C-alpha positions as CSV (number, residue, x, y, z in Angstrom):
1,X,-0.3,-0.3,0.0
2,X,0.7,3.3,-0.9
3,X,2.8,5.3,2.2
4,X,1.0,9.1,1.2
5,X,2.1,10.6,4.5
6,X,5.8,9.8,4.2
7,X,5.2,11.1,0.3
8,X,3.7,14.2,1.5
9,X,6.7,14.3,4.5
10,X,9.1,13.8,2.0
11,X,8.4,16.4,-0.4
12,X,7.3,18.9,2.5
13,X,10.9,18.5,3.3
14,X,12.6,18.7,-0.1
15,X,10.4,22.1,-0.9
16,X,11.5,23.1,2.9
17,X,15.0,23.3,1.8
18,X,13.7,25.3,-1.8
19,X,12.2,27.6,0.1
20,X,14.8,28.3,2.8
21,X,17.2,28.7,0.1
22,X,15.1,30.6,-2.2
23,X,11.8,32.1,-0.7
24,X,10.2,33.7,-4.0
25,X,10.8,30.2,-5.7
26,X,7.3,30.3,-7.0
27,X,7.2,26.4,-7.6
28,X,8.0,25.9,-4.4
29,X,5.5,28.1,-2.8
30,X,2.6,26.5,-4.7
31,X,3.3,23.4,-3.4
32,X,3.7,24.8,0.0
33,X,-0.3,25.6,-0.3
34,X,-0.4,22.4,-1.8
35,X,0.3,20.7,1.6
36,X,-1.7,23.2,3.5
37,X,-4.7,21.5,1.8
38,X,-3.7,18.4,1.5
39,X,-5.2,15.8,4.2
40,X,-1.7,13.7,4.5
41,X,0.3,15.4,6.9
42,X,0.2,16.5,10.6
43,X,-0.7,19.8,12.2
44,X,2.9,20.5,12.2
45,X,3.9,20.2,8.8
46,X,1.2,22.4,8.2
47,X,2.4,24.9,10.6
48,X,5.7,25.0,9.3
49,X,4.0,25.6,5.8
50,X,2.0,28.3,6.6
51,X,5.2,29.9,8.0
52,X,6.6,29.7,4.4
53,X,3.7,30.9,2.4
54,X,2.2,33.1,4.7
55,X,4.7,34.7,6.8
């Protein structure tokens, strides 16, 4: 069975690194918006995604 939580968490970490390096990366910001709407991540991931996109 596919582990969507693991895939989402891995993708989150990859994009978090991209945004740390370049906060204006449109593709990574778009991915973080998708993460905030995803149901496969923990609340901690959602909080971090909001920080990258909204703050």
